[in-house]
C-alpha positions as CSV (number, residue, x, y, z in Angstrom):
1,M,-217.7,-94.4,-141.2
2,K,-214.1,-93.2,-141.7
3,N,-214.8,-89.9,-140.0
4,H,-216.4,-91.8,-137.1
5,L,-213.4,-94.0,-136.7
6,L,-211.0,-91.1,-136.9
7,A,-212.9,-89.2,-134.3
8,L,-212.9,-92.3,-132.0
9,W,-209.1,-92.7,-132.6
10,I,-208.5,-89.0,-131.6
11,T,-210.6,-89.4,-128.5
12,C,-208.7,-92.5,-127.5
13,C,-205.4,-90.8,-128.1
14,S,-206.5,-87.9,-126.0
15,I,-207.6,-90.1,-123.1
16,A,-204.3,-92.0,-123.3
17,A,-202.3,-88.8,-123.3
18,Q,-204.1,-87.5,-120.3
19,A,-203.4,-90.8,-118.5
20,Q,-199.7,-90.5,-119.3
21,G,-199.6,-87.0,-117.7
22,P,-198.2,-83.7,-119.0
23,T,-195.3,-83.1,-121.4
24,F,-192.2,-81.3,-120.1
25,T,-189.8,-79.6,-122.6
26,T,-186.8,-77.5,-121.8
27,T,-183.6,-76.1,-123.5
28,D,-181.7,-77.5,-120.4
29,T,-180.6,-80.7,-122.0
30,A,-179.6,-82.4,-118.7
31,M,-182.9,-81.6,-117.1
32,Q,-184.7,-82.8,-120.2
33,Q,-183.0,-86.2,-120.0
34,A,-183.8,-86.4,-116.3
35,S,-187.5,-85.6,-116.8
36,N,-187.8,-88.1,-119.7
37,W,-186.5,-90.9,-117.5
38,A,-188.6,-90.0,-114.5
39,F,-191.9,-89.6,-116.3
40,Q,-191.3,-92.9,-118.1
41,M,-190.4,-94.7,-114.8
42,V,-193.6,-93.5,-113.1
43,Q,-195.7,-95.1,-115.9
44,H,-193.5,-98.2,-115.6
45,Y,-194.6,-98.6,-111.9
46,R,-198.4,-98.3,-112.7
47,G,-200.0,-101.6,-111.7
48,N,-202.7,-103.5,-113.5
49,P,-206.1,-102.1,-112.6
50,A,-207.6,-105.6,-113.1
51,D,-205.6,-106.8,-110.1
52,P,-207.7,-107.7,-107.1
53,I,-206.7,-104.5,-105.3
54,G,-207.9,-102.3,-108.2
55,P,-205.9,-99.4,-109.7
56,W,-202.5,-99.2,-107.9
57,Y,-198.8,-98.4,-108.4
58,E,-195.7,-99.7,-106.8
59,A,-194.6,-97.9,-103.7
60,A,-192.4,-100.4,-102.0
61,L,-189.6,-102.7,-103.0
62,P,-190.6,-103.6,-106.6
63,S,-190.3,-107.3,-106.1
64,R,-193.2,-107.2,-103.6
65,N,-195.8,-105.9,-106.0
66,A,-197.1,-103.8,-103.2
67,F,-197.4,-100.3,-101.7
68,C,-196.6,-99.1,-98.2
69,M,-198.0,-96.1,-96.3
70,R,-194.8,-93.9,-96.1
71,D,-193.9,-94.4,-99.8
72,V,-197.5,-93.7,-100.9
73,A,-197.7,-90.6,-98.8
74,H,-194.5,-89.3,-100.5
75,Q,-195.4,-90.4,-104.1
76,T,-199.0,-89.1,-104.4
77,I,-198.3,-85.8,-105.9
78,G,-195.9,-87.2,-108.5
79,A,-198.5,-89.8,-109.2
80,S,-201.2,-87.2,-109.7
81,I,-199.0,-85.2,-112.0
82,C,-198.6,-88.3,-114.2
83,G,-202.3,-89.1,-114.3
84,L,-202.5,-91.8,-111.6
85,D,-205.5,-90.2,-109.7
86,K,-207.5,-93.3,-109.7
87,E,-204.6,-95.2,-108.2
88,N,-204.1,-92.5,-105.5
89,R,-207.8,-92.6,-104.5
90,N,-207.9,-96.4,-104.4
91,M,-204.7,-96.9,-102.4
92,L,-205.4,-94.2,-99.9
93,T,-208.9,-95.5,-99.5
94,A,-207.5,-99.0,-98.8
95,F,-205.3,-97.6,-96.0
96,A,-208.1,-95.6,-94.5
97,R,-210.6,-98.5,-94.7
98,N,-208.3,-100.9,-92.8
99,I,-207.8,-98.8,-89.6
100,A,-209.0,-101.1,-86.8
101,A,-209.3,-101.4,-83.1
102,S,-207.9,-104.9,-83.2
103,R,-204.6,-103.4,-84.4
104,D,-204.7,-100.6,-81.9
105,W,-205.9,-98.2,-84.6
106,C,-203.2,-99.1,-87.1
107,S,-204.0,-99.9,-90.7
108,F,-202.0,-102.3,-92.8
109,W,-198.5,-100.9,-93.3
110,E,-198.1,-102.5,-96.7
111,I,-200.8,-103.8,-99.1
112,N,-200.1,-105.9,-102.1
113,K,-201.8,-106.2,-105.5
114,Y,-204.0,-109.0,-104.2
115,G,-205.6,-106.5,-101.7
116,K,-204.0,-108.3,-98.8
117,P,-201.6,-107.1,-96.1
118,A,-198.1,-107.9,-97.5
119,P,-196.9,-111.1,-95.7
120,E,-193.4,-109.5,-95.4
121,D,-194.9,-107.1,-92.9
122,Y,-197.9,-108.8,-91.4
123,R,-198.6,-112.1,-89.7
124,N,-201.8,-111.3,-87.8
125,D,-203.4,-108.4,-86.0
126,K,-201.1,-108.9,-82.9
127,E,-197.9,-109.5,-84.9
128,F,-197.0,-107.0,-87.7
129,W,-194.7,-104.2,-88.7
130,Y,-195.9,-100.6,-88.4
131,N,-194.2,-97.2,-88.3
132,L,-196.4,-94.9,-86.1
133,N,-195.7,-91.8,-88.4
134,A,-197.9,-93.5,-91.0
135,N,-201.4,-92.4,-90.0
136,F,-200.4,-88.7,-89.7
137,D,-198.5,-88.9,-93.0
138,I,-201.7,-90.2,-94.7
139,I,-203.7,-87.3,-93.3
140,F,-201.2,-84.9,-94.8
141,A,-201.3,-86.7,-98.1
142,C,-205.1,-86.4,-98.3
143,W,-204.9,-82.7,-97.5
144,K,-202.2,-82.2,-100.2
145,L,-204.2,-84.2,-102.8
146,Y,-207.3,-82.1,-102.1
147,N,-205.3,-79.0,-102.7
148,W,-203.6,-80.4,-105.8
149,T,-206.7,-81.9,-107.5
150,G,-209.7,-80.1,-106.0
151,D,-211.3,-83.5,-105.2
152,K,-213.2,-83.0,-101.9
153,R,-213.6,-86.7,-101.5
154,Y,-210.1,-86.9,-99.9
155,I,-211.4,-84.8,-97.0
156,E,-215.1,-85.4,-96.9
157,E,-215.7,-89.1,-97.6
158,P,-216.8,-91.1,-94.5
159,V,-213.9,-93.5,-94.8
160,F,-211.4,-90.7,-94.6
161,V,-213.2,-88.8,-92.0
162,N,-213.3,-91.9,-89.8
163,F,-209.5,-92.5,-90.3
164,F,-208.8,-88.8,-89.4
165,E,-210.9,-88.9,-86.3
166,K,-209.6,-92.3,-85.0
167,T,-206.0,-91.2,-85.6
168,V,-206.2,-87.8,-83.8
169,Q,-208.0,-89.4,-80.8
170,E,-207.8,-93.2,-80.2
171,Y,-204.6,-93.8,-82.0
172,I,-202.7,-91.0,-80.1
173,H,-204.1,-92.4,-76.8
174,Q,-203.5,-96.0,-77.6
175,W,-199.8,-95.5,-78.5
176,T,-199.1,-92.9,-75.8
177,L,-198.2,-90.2,-78.3
178,Q,-199.4,-87.1,-76.4
179,A,-196.9,-84.3,-76.8
180,D,-195.9,-84.4,-73.1
181,S,-195.5,-88.2,-73.1
182,L,-193.1,-88.7,-76.0
183,L,-189.9,-89.0,-73.8
184,T,-191.7,-91.0,-71.0
185,R,-193.8,-93.4,-73.1
186,P,-193.0,-97.2,-72.8
187,L,-190.9,-98.8,-75.5
188,H,-193.7,-101.1,-76.6
189,P,-197.1,-99.7,-75.4
190,N,-199.2,-102.5,-76.9
191,A,-196.9,-105.5,-76.6
192,P,-198.5,-108.9,-76.6
193,A,-198.3,-111.0,-73.4
194,S,-195.8,-113.3,-75.1
195,F,-193.6,-110.5,-76.3
196,N,-190.4,-111.7,-78.0
197,N,-187.9,-108.9,-78.6
198,A,-186.1,-111.1,-81.2
199,D,-189.3,-111.2,-83.3
200,Y,-189.5,-108.0,-85.4
201,F,-193.2,-108.4,-85.8
202,H,-193.3,-107.9,-82.0
203,R,-190.4,-105.4,-81.7
204,C,-191.5,-103.3,-84.7
205,R,-195.2,-103.3,-84.1
206,G,-195.4,-99.6,-83.5
207,L,-192.0,-98.1,-84.3
208,A,-191.8,-94.5,-83.2
209,S,-190.0,-93.3,-86.2
210,Y,-189.5,-93.8,-89.9
211,V,-185.8,-94.6,-89.1
212,E,-185.7,-98.3,-88.5
213,N,-182.1,-99.0,-87.5
214,V,-182.0,-97.6,-83.9
215,P,-182.4,-100.3,-81.1
216,D,-184.7,-99.6,-78.2
217,L,-186.1,-96.5,-79.9
218,K,-188.6,-94.6,-77.8
219,A,-189.2,-91.6,-80.1
220,G,-187.9,-90.1,-83.3
221,V,-187.9,-86.4,-84.0
222,D,-189.4,-87.3,-87.4
223,L,-192.4,-88.8,-85.6
224,I,-193.0,-85.5,-83.8
225,A,-192.8,-83.6,-87.1
226,T,-195.2,-86.0,-88.7
227,I,-197.7,-85.7,-85.9
228,Y,-197.4,-81.9,-86.1
229,R,-198.1,-81.8,-89.8
230,G,-200.9,-84.4,-89.6
231,L,-202.7,-82.4,-86.8
232,L,-202.2,-79.2,-88.7
233,S,-203.6,-80.7,-91.9
234,Y,-206.7,-82.0,-89.9
235,S,-207.1,-78.5,-88.5
236,S,-207.1,-77.1,-92.0
237,I,-209.7,-79.7,-93.1
238,L,-212.0,-78.7,-90.2
239,S,-211.5,-75.0,-90.9
240,L,-212.5,-75.5,-94.5
241,Q,-215.7,-77.3,-93.4
242,G,-216.6,-74.4,-91.1
243,N,-215.8,-76.2,-87.8
244,T,-213.6,-73.3,-86.6
245,T,-213.7,-74.1,-82.9
246,K,-212.4,-77.7,-83.4
247,A,-210.0,-76.5,-86.0
248,A,-208.4,-74.0,-83.5
249,L,-208.1,-76.7,-80.9
250,Y,-206.2,-79.0,-83.2
251,K,-204.0,-76.2,-84.5
252,Q,-203.0,-75.4,-81.0
253,M,-202.4,-79.1,-80.3
254,A,-200.2,-79.2,-83.4
255,E,-198.2,-76.2,-82.3
256,H,-197.6,-77.9,-78.9
257,Y,-195.8,-80.8,-80.7
258,R,-193.7,-78.4,-82.8
259,E,-192.6,-76.5,-79.8
260,K,-191.3,-79.7,-78.2
261,I,-189.0,-80.2,-81.1
262,D,-187.2,-76.9,-80.4
263,Q,-187.4,-77.3,-76.6
264,N,-186.0,-80.8,-76.3
265,W,-184.3,-81.9,-79.5
266,W,-181.9,-79.1,-80.5
267,N,-178.2,-79.9,-79.9
268,E,-176.6,-76.5,-79.4
269,K,-173.1,-77.7,-79.5
270,A,-173.4,-79.6,-82.8
271,A,-175.8,-77.0,-84.2
272,R,-178.2,-79.7,-85.4
273,Y,-181.2,-81.6,-84.1
274,Y,-181.1,-84.9,-82.4
275,T,-183.0,-87.5,-84.3
276,W,-183.7,-90.2,-81.8
277,Y,-184.3,-90.8,-78.1
278,D,-183.9,-94.4,-76.7
279,G,-185.1,-96.5,-73.8
280,A,-181.9,-95.6,-71.8
281,G,-182.9,-91.9,-71.9
282,Q,-180.1,-91.0,-74.4
283,F,-180.5,-88.6,-77.4
284,G,-178.7,-89.5,-80.6
285,T,-178.2,-88.4,-84.2
286,G,-178.6,-90.2,-87.5
287,E,-181.2,-90.2,-90.2
288,G,-184.6,-88.5,-89.9
289,E,-183.9,-84.7,-89.8
290,M,-184.9,-84.4,-93.4
291,F,-188.5,-84.9,-92.3
292,L,-188.3,-81.7,-90.2
293,L,-188.1,-79.8,-93.5
294,W,-190.5,-82.1,-95.4
295,F,-193.2,-81.4,-92.8
296,D,-192.2,-77.8,-92.5
297,A,-191.8,-78.1,-88.7
298,L,-189.0,-75.6,-88.3
299,K,-189.8,-71.9,-87.7
300,D,-186.3,-70.9,-86.5
301,T,-184.7,-69.9,-89.8
302,A,-181.1,-70.1,-88.4
303,R,-181.7,-73.7,-87.2
304,S,-183.4,-74.5,-90.5
305,R,-180.4,-73.4,-92.4
306,H,-178.1,-75.4,-90.2
307,T,-180.3,-78.4,-90.9
308,I,-180.1,-77.9,-94.6
309,T,-176.3,-77.4,-94.5
310,H,-175.9,-80.7,-92.7
311,L,-178.3,-82.5,-95.1
312,V,-176.6,-81.4,-98.3
313,S,-173.1,-82.0,-96.8
314,N,-173.6,-85.7,-96.3
315,P,-174.6,-88.7,-98.4
316,W,-178.0,-90.4,-97.6
317,N,-179.8,-93.4,-98.8
318,V,-181.8,-93.0,-102.0
319,E,-185.2,-92.8,-100.2
320,T,-184.1,-89.8,-98.2
321,T,-182.5,-88.2,-101.2
322,S,-185.6,-88.5,-103.2
323,Y,-187.3,-86.0,-100.9
324,L,-184.6,-83.3,-101.2
325,P,-185.4,-81.7,-104.6
326,V,-188.8,-80.4,-103.6
327,I,-187.5,-79.4,-100.1
328,L,-184.5,-77.5,-101.5
329,Y,-186.5,-75.7,-104.2
330,K,-189.0,-74.5,-101.6
331,Q,-186.3,-73.6,-99.1
332,G,-184.5,-71.4,-101.7
333,Y,-181.6,-73.7,-102.6
334,W,-182.5,-73.9,-106.2
335,Q,-179.2,-75.0,-107.8
336,K,-178.7,-77.7,-105.2
337,A,-182.2,-79.0,-105.8
338,A,-181.4,-79.2,-109.5
339,D,-178.2,-81.0,-108.8
340,Y,-180.1,-83.6,-106.7
341,I,-182.6,-84.2,-109.6
342,L,-179.7,-84.9,-111.9
343,Q,-178.0,-87.1,-109.4
344,L,-181.2,-89.1,-108.8
345,A,-181.8,-89.6,-112.5
346,D,-178.2,-90.6,-113.2
347,K,-178.0,-94.3,-114.3
348,A,-174.9,-94.6,-112.1
349,T,-176.9,-93.8,-109.0
350,P,-177.3,-97.0,-106.9
351,R,-181.0,-98.1,-106.5
352,R,-182.4,-95.3,-108.7
353,E,-185.0,-97.8,-109.7
354,Y,-186.6,-97.6,-106.2
355,P,-190.1,-96.2,-107.1
356,E,-189.8,-93.1,-104.8
357,V,-187.0,-91.8,-106.9
358,S,-188.8,-91.2,-110.2
359,F,-191.9,-89.9,-108.4
360,G,-189.8,-87.6,-106.4
361,V,-188.0,-86.3,-109.5
362,V,-191.3,-85.6,-111.2
363,E,-192.6,-83.7,-108.2
364,G,-189.3,-81.8,-108.0
365,I,-189.6,-80.7,-111.6
366,V,-193.3,-79.7,-111.5
367,S,-193.7,-78.3,-108.0
368,G,-190.1,-77.3,-107.5
369,L,-188.5,-76.2,-110.8
370,M,-191.7,-74.9,-112.4
371,G,-193.1,-73.7,-109.0
372,V,-196.7,-75.1,-109.7
373,E,-198.5,-74.9,-106.4
374,P,-202.3,-75.4,-106.4
375,D,-204.6,-74.2,-103.6
376,A,-208.0,-75.7,-104.0
377,S,-209.6,-73.7,-101.2
378,H,-208.8,-70.5,-103.1
379,Q,-209.1,-72.1,-106.6
380,R,-205.7,-70.6,-107.3
381,I,-202.5,-71.9,-109.0
382,T,-199.1,-70.3,-108.3
383,T,-196.3,-70.6,-110.7
384,L,-192.6,-69.6,-110.0
385,Y,-189.7,-70.5,-112.2
386,R,-186.7,-71.6,-110.1
387,G,-184.3,-72.6,-112.9
388,A,-181.3,-71.0,-114.4
389,T,-181.7,-67.9,-116.5
390,G,-181.5,-68.4,-120.4
391,N,-183.6,-71.5,-120.5
392,N,-187.0,-71.9,-122.2
393,T,-189.1,-74.4,-120.3
394,T,-192.7,-75.6,-120.9
395,L,-195.1,-77.8,-119.0
396,D,-198.2,-78.6,-121.0
397,G,-201.2,-80.8,-120.3
398,L,-201.0,-80.7,-116.6
399,R,-204.2,-81.8,-114.9
400,V,-204.7,-79.8,-111.7
401,L,-207.7,-78.3,-109.8
402,N,-210.2,-80.0,-112.2
403,T,-208.7,-78.2,-115.2
404,T,-205.7,-78.5,-117.6
405,I,-203.0,-75.9,-117.8
406,M,-199.9,-75.0,-119.8
407,V,-197.0,-73.1,-118.3
408,N,-194.1,-71.6,-120.1
409,H,-191.2,-69.9,-118.4
410,A,-188.5,-67.9,-120.4
411,D,-186.4,-64.8,-119.7
412,K,-188.4,-63.4,-116.8
413,K,-191.6,-64.1,-118.6
414,T,-194.3,-66.6,-117.9
415,I,-197.2,-67.6,-120.2
416,F,-200.1,-69.4,-118.5
417,H,-202.9,-71.0,-120.5
418,N,-206.0,-72.3,-118.8
419,K,-207.1,-75.0,-121.2
420,G,-210.0,-76.2,-119.0
421,K,-213.6,-75.3,-118.8
422,Q,-213.7,-73.2,-115.6
423,P,-212.0,-70.0,-114.5
424,L,-209.3,-69.9,-111.9
425,L,-206.9,-67.5,-110.1
426,W,-203.3,-67.4,-111.3
427,R,-200.6,-66.2,-109.0
428,A,-197.8,-65.2,-111.3
429,A,-194.7,-65.1,-109.2
430,F,-191.2,-64.1,-110.0
431,A,-187.9,-64.4,-108.1
432,G,-186.7,-60.9,-107.2
433,N,-187.9,-57.6,-105.8
434,Y,-190.0,-56.0,-108.5
435,D,-192.3,-53.0,-107.9
436,K,-194.5,-53.9,-110.9
437,I,-195.3,-56.9,-113.1
438,I,-196.4,-56.4,-116.7
439,L,-199.6,-58.1,-117.6
440,H,-201.0,-57.6,-121.2
441,K,-198.5,-54.7,-121.6
442,T,-200.0,-53.0,-118.5
443,A,-198.0,-52.5,-115.4
444,R,-199.6,-53.8,-112.2
445,R,-198.3,-53.2,-108.6
446,A,-196.6,-56.3,-107.3
447,S,-197.1,-57.9,-103.9
448,H,-194.1,-59.4,-102.1
449,R,-193.1,-62.3,-99.8
450,K,-189.9,-64.0,-98.8
451,D,-189.1,-67.7,-99.1
452,N,-187.6,-69.6,-96.2
453,S,-184.2,-68.5,-97.1
454,G,-185.1,-64.8,-97.3
455,N,-185.2,-64.5,-101.0
456,M,-187.8,-61.9,-102.2
457,I,-190.6,-63.2,-104.4
458,S,-192.8,-60.7,-106.3
459,Y,-196.3,-61.7,-107.5
460,I,-199.7,-60.6,-108.8
461,D,-203.1,-62.5,-108.8
462,V,-204.9,-62.7,-112.1
463,K,-208.3,-64.3,-112.9
464,V,-207.9,-66.5,-115.9
465,E,-211.0,-67.5,-117.8
466,A,-211.6,-70.9,-119.3
467,G,-209.6,-71.2,-122.5
468,E,-207.7,-67.9,-121.8
469,K,-203.9,-67.5,-122.3
470,V,-202.2,-64.8,-120.2
471,E,-198.7,-63.5,-120.3
472,A,-196.8,-61.8,-117.4
473,D,-193.3,-60.5,-117.2
474,V,-190.9,-58.4,-115.3
475,N,-188.6,-57.2,-118.1
């Protein structure tokens, strides 16, 4: 009986630990403190699965007990890292399920724990708040979660397929979001007959940006970047499913939006992108350019660097700042990314309790600092340490691609342990230009790529069997 109870206790502890996410340890004491705070805060925002909505976490102003589309789209990877996969699935399904013709193919912008549209943002199907980026951001989130978890339901379940198809067809048409119409579209394409500009449920029913403080906004550059990434994600989904003809069509369509950004939105004199275009036919600048990088919509490296320089040279609200760690790590600005993590986790930072902050820090540490990038279509996990030399850093118990891994980075050496029950491909990457990478004391010829800042990355691909531990180094 005692042995049975002991086994049951061990099992329960194992399940609880998995639900809490991985453990992160590092000799960098400041980063350790930041990670401790962030991982704990993510768990703090986990909702009660017995609530009417089902499993959920806060992704809006905490006082609302709700989650909105932009915040969820941003928080999903941090949530998955911390074991909130049931929450991700349930919340994204709720958004997808509620797309409706009566709302001109919008969903509910914000849903509360009671499973209802949050009254702060919804009165009825003709009067509600909605940012038009949202549908495309959710498509991107589904694609990212498929690649992170390997869960095909995000891209194959009928509720999501319907959401994707209605968004890339009816939604674009209904809101006049064709690439060639963005500067000529009406301010309020689906305004009710009794339109009242003083009523923000009328005025903001279809905001053409995530930036909400520009009057008479016709289009935001962030909307174009979001459409581009949403369509490109949809193209990738179609390609994975073997629909190559349709995939090519939407890839071309996505590229048309991206080209518009460089053709119409670059301010040569200021060496930065305009961020909004209003009903008076005027371009202007403000918030929003961060999304050009988040959605990887910039292919001109010089303009990309100008954009980053402007971003890191100015203060932003905490929501915008929470995106920057992952962006800057992947763009090659590693020290600045680490600085933002420490800033966001600092108790002196105003509004650091906003849910996006802790989720963004978690993703910044795991996907940014540790360089963990899963690719479900190739059953491959890349690792790349982007931290300072001299530190010993370990991520253990990370659930990813239907398996569990441990990654240890130390002194140009990485140890990768596949703790799961299925083999996978490990792409062992190192910063620098190395001819060879040592694997099990045997030199293997390295392949190379450059990050967006031109930094050379050397890597090899290694098949790692279930339960196998592999070591690679460049010493």
